N, C-alpha and C positions, 0 to 999 in steps of 0.2 A: 291513419292520417287521412282526413276527409279532403275532398277537392275544394278549392276556393269557391266562394259563392258567386263571384262576379266574373264575367268573361274577360274583363280588363285585367284580371289578376293572373290569367293563365300564361304559362311559359311556352314560347315558340321553340320547337325542336325539329331538326331534320335528321332522318335516319337513312343511312346508305347500307343496305343489306340485300344480298341477291336471293335469299330464301323467302319466297312469298308468304309461307305460313308464319315464319318468325316475324316478318314485317307486320303482319296483321295482329299477331299477339302483342307486339310492342306498342303499336299504335293504340289498340284497345285498352291494354293494361295501364299504360302511362296516363291515359285520359282521366282515370280515376284519381290520380295524384295532381290534377290541375295542369297537365302538360299537353299542349296541342301539338302532336307529332305529325309530320308529313314523312312519307317514306318513299324512297326510290331504290332502284336495283343496281345502279352503276354510277361511275364518276361523271359521265356525260349528263345524265339526268340530274345529278346532284348540282352541277354547275348551272344548269338551267333554272333549278329551283332557287339557288342562291341569288341569281339575278332577279328573280321575280319577287322574293321576299326573304331577306336575310335573317336567320334566327340568331339567338345568342349562343346556342350549343348545337354541335353535330355529333352523332354517334356513327362510327365507321366500323365495318367489318374489314379485315385485312384481305381475305381471299375473294376479291371481287373480279368480275369479268372486265377485261381491259386494264385500265389503270388500277393498281391495287391500293388498299387503304393507307399503307405507309406513304406511298408517293402523294396521295391526296393530302394527307396530314402535313407533309413537308411544305407543300405549296400554300395550303391554307394558313399555316402558321408563319410563313415567311415575313421578314421585316417589311413594314409598310402596309400590310393588310389590316383591315379593321379588326378589333378584338373579337375573338371567337373561341369558345370553349370546345375542346376536342376530347371525345371519349372513344377509346377503342373497345369494341365488343367482338371477341374472336374466339375461335377454338384453339388458337396457338397459345400455350400456357407455360412454356419454359422460361427460365430466367433470362436467357438471351433474347427471346421474343419480347419479353416485357421491357427489357432495357432498350431494345431497338425501337419499340413503339414510343417510349418516353423521349428518346433522342430525336425522333422524327416529329415531335410536336404534340404528342398525346398528353393531356393533363391528367387523365385517369385511364387505367387499363383494367378491363374486366375480361375474365375467361368465361365462356359459355359453359353451362347455363348460369344466368345471373338472377338473383332475387330482385323482383321489380321494385321492392321497397328501397333496396340499396342503390339501384340504378337511379330511381327518382330522386333520392337524396343527393347523389352526386350531381345530377342535372341541375337541381335547385341551387346547390352551392356554387357551381360554375356560372349559372345564370346571374347570380348576385355579383360575383367577382367581375364578370364581363361588363355588367352595367356600371359598376364602380370605375372600372378602367376606362370606360368610354366617357366618364365625367358627367356631372349633372346637367340636365337640360333646364331651360328657362322655367319650366313648370314644375320643377322638382324642389323638394325640401332637402336640407342637408344638415347633418349632425356633426358638430365639431366637439369631440370629447376633450381636446386639450384646453379649449376656452369655455367649455360647458355652455354652448349656445346652439340654438336651433335656427338655421337659416331658412327664411321664407322665400317663396317664389318671387315675391316683390323685391328681393334683395335686402330686406330688413332682417334683423337678428333679434332673437328673444333669449334672454339669460335663463339658464336652467339651474335648478337645485340638483344636488347629487342624485336624489331619488328620481326626479324627472328625467335626468340624463340616462339613468340605468333602465328606466321603463322604455324610453324611446330606442335605446340600443337593442333591446331584445325584440321589439317590434320591427326594427330595421333588418334584423337578421332573419326575419320570417316574412318576407315581403308579400303583402296582400293576404296573409293567412291569419286566422283567428288564433291568438296565443292564449292559452288557458289561464284563468286567474291564478290557479295553483302554480303555474310556471313563473308568472310575473312575481308572485309573492316569494317564491323560492329565490328568484334572482335578487330580490330586495332584502333577503334574509329575514323575512317576516313569517310568523306562524300561520298555519292554514286554518284560521278560525274566522268567525263572523265579524268581529271587530276589525281584524286586519283587512278583510274584504271591503268593509265599509270605508276604511281609511284609503284603500286603493281607489275606490270610486271618487272620493273627495280629492285625492291627488290629481286624478285625470281631469276632474271638473275644474280645478284651479289652473291646470295647464291650458285647458281650452280657453279659460277666461283671460289668461295672459295674452294669448294670440288674438282674441277678440278685441283687446284694447289697442292693438297695433293698427294705425290708420291705413285703410285700404287692403288689409289682409283678409283672406277668405277664412271661413271657419276651419279649425284644425281637423283634418280628416281621420280622426280616430273613431272607428265605428264599434259600438258595443254589440256583442252577440249575447242576448239575454241568458243569464245563467251559465255562460260558458267562458267568455273572455273578451278580448279586444283585438282589433286589427287596424293597421295603418293603411288606408285605402288610397294611397298616392305614392309616387316614387319618393323614397327617403334614402339619401346617400350618406354613407359613413365616410367622413373625411379622414385621411391618414393622420 
């Protein structure tokens, strides 16, 4: 899984872990997956970082000095707080530990050691869920599967074919990432051959043209990665 090519695509993350070596490993390793991690050693430093720049996801150890990770998770997930994904990363791995962590607000519970690929996948999924829960911003696109429409930042809507809807749904599930042509074709139940790839290019070109015809609309931010695939380079919300 390569890192996104643009800094604007990278996911903000805050790690609270008291082991300095593990903090360094997580920050360095997750950077490869397009995750900009900041790391602190305790709850006091965590709160200071949250005030400075709030991420979409936090990773918490349980055995922290001072306030433990479970207590931190409880207050961060309390009603009235902004949406925030919470991942527990701890040495405590019994069923009772896992259940307590989930009850205290953890969305995902990992036992050390964890594969960085699995951790990065969980962070990316939580990031997308939190963005959707926060709701679209004025500068975002939105995808309405029920009505098969693409909402533009201008407030206008473009009708989509079934193929166009399925293309955009897969791009929306991989925010900012290049989705391989093979994955797009598989999602469209198309063969992995040259004619199908040419049809894919034509379908995306037609979709871009639809948006160009809307008065005042910016060009559709689908970016081609030559010989690889496509990425949607702007916020794209999946409406319920």
